[in-house]
N, C-alpha and C positions, 0 to 999 in steps of 0.2 A: 297773632295772638288767634286773628279772625276763623283760620282753617282751624286749627287746634277746638274753638268753640265749635264751630258749627260741625264739625268731626263727632263732638262727643254728644251735641244736641239731635245728630242722627244716629249714631249708638242709645243713646237712652230710649228713640224709642221701642227699643223692643224688634219689632215688626214692622217691615216697612212693605205697604200693599204695592204691586206694581199694576197701575192701569193704562188700559189697553181699551179701546176703545174704536167707534167706526166715526164720530164724530166730536167736536170740541164740547157741546151739547151734553152728551150722552158721557164722556169722559169725568165732564163735574160732579154729573148727578151718582157715579160712578166711587166717584171722590169721595163725595159729602155723607155718601151712606157707609162707607167704610169710618170716616170720621166718626159719624155719630155710636159707631159699635162700637169706639174705644182707642181704634185704631189712628196714630197721630203723625208717622210715615209715610210720606207719600212718593214714589216712583212715576212720574207722568211719562210714558214713552215716547218720543219721537217717530212712534208709529201712526200714533195720534196727528190729524191733519191739523196742521196750525198750533202745535206742540207749544212752542211758546208765547202765544195769546194765550193756551190755560193757562198755564203754569203763571204768566203774570197775573191770571184771576184769581187766580187758587189764593197765591201769595198776598194781593192785597183783602181775601176775602179772609183770611183766617191770620190778620197780623198781628191779633192781639190776642192768639192763643198760642200752645205748643205743638202747633202743626208745622213740621214740616216739609218742605213740597223741595226734591230734586229730578230731575230730571233722570230718564234712562232712554236705552236705547240708543244713545247718542255715538256716530261712526267716522266722525271728521270735527276738526276743530272748529270750523264755520260753525257748526250746532251747537258744539259747548260753547261757544262766545256768545251765540243769540238766547241759548239759555240762562246763561250769570246773567246776560243782561235783561232778561228777565225777569231777574228773580232765584232763580236755581241755588237751590243751598248746600247739592250737593249732585256730581255728574258721575251717571253711571254707564259704562260698557258694557256688550259680551265677550268682547276680545277686550285685549290692550293695545293701545296707537300713543304711539310717541307723541304727536303731533298733539293733541288731545289733552295726555300730562302735563304737558308746557304752558298750553294755555291755561288749566287750570291754575297751575302753579302761578302762573304769573297776575292771575285776579284773586293767588288763594284762595280758593274753593275747594273741597275735597274732591278728591276722583277716586274712585271704584272700578277698578277695569277688572272685565272677564278672565279667570284664568284658571286652566285643568290640571296646567302641569309645572313640577316643581322650580322649570324653567322659567314659564311665562312668570310666577312671581319671583321671581328672584330678579325678573325685567322689571315688575312693577315695582320692586320696593328700589330700584336703582331710580327710577323718574318720580320716587316721592312719594307714591301710593300709601297710607297708612292703613286700608281696608282693601282688600283685593273682595271679588265675588268670585266666589268658587261655582262654577257655572258649564255644564250641567250638573244642578247636586242630586237631579236623579240618577246618571250617569256615575260618577263620582262618588257618590256618598258617605256617610258620615266617616268612615276611616281614611277618607283623602284627607282630611284637615289635621288627624293624630300623625299624617306622614308629614305634610307641611311642617309640624311643631318638629320634626327631627331635624332640619337643617334649621328653621326660622322660629325658633320660640316665641318670638316676640311678634311673629305671625297672625295681625288680624284679622279674621274669616268671615265673610256672609255666604252663605248657601244662598243661593236661588236656583229655585227649577225641582219642583218634587216634594218641597217644604210644604205641609199641613199638619194638622191639629195632633193627629194619631202620632208622629213623628217630632215633632216640634224638640222634645225633651231630647231624643238622642243627641238632634243637633249640636244643641247645648254641652251635654254632656261630654259630646266630641272636642268642646273650644271656640264653636262659632259665638262672634262678640254681638250680634243683629244676626235677622231672616229677613229675608226676602220672602213676600207670599203674591202670586199669580193666580192661576187658573181656578187653584183649588178654593182658594178666598171668594172670586169675583163670577164667579160661573154665573149666578143665577143673574148676573145683568144680561145674559144674552139672549134670556124673552123677559127684559125689561123691570125683570126682579128684584128692586133697590130695599128692597125689605130684610128680603133675603140673601143680599150682600151685607146688610147691617146685623143678620141673625149671627152670620157666617164671621162677622167680624168680633164681634161677642164673645165667640169661641175661641179665636186666636189669643184674646187680650187677656180673657178667663186662663187658657192654657198658659200665656205668658206667667200672670200674675202667681199660678200653683207654681210654677219651676223658680220663681224668685223668689218664693217663698220656703221652699225645701231646696235643701243641696242635691248638687248633681257631681259625680262621682267622675272627675275628668283623668 
């Protein structure tokens, strides 16, 4: 039941903030800023120096909240294991990796691999992934989810890359179960404008709540 619970917690956040930064200290500030804006799903990427330490710090800091912390840009099984030991509650990769999938299965942690084609999605399903990351979302477009659901109507999809406040409703209408938001959300952090990140997070969550409150046509 562990993996099922972790997976549901991730999906329930609605929006996963993809956190990238040049230093561990800045990554934590960006994470704090998006949480202050109401986003409770964090994907701390392994492009952040000492990412496993940052994950551990964030998990500890928000242990008494509904914040869900995962690891992103996980390219190999060793990184996956380090992230899991640090407390990561889900693992995200830009592509599918068999060894990462097996490592996540071993520890009963959800693995969300990046897929672009139907073949890649099928491979991910065979190795136990219950959510796949449609990446790059901006290139694939919302129609990709509908095409995925032809052969795999039960496939859970998280688009990432190209998701913004203006098109979020379209992604959910196409069948996304959760979305990943990166540059469009955290861009102000490039100028150390963390208040701007918080304002962006509020806009994303306001839109998500509106989507939840009104039906979408799938």
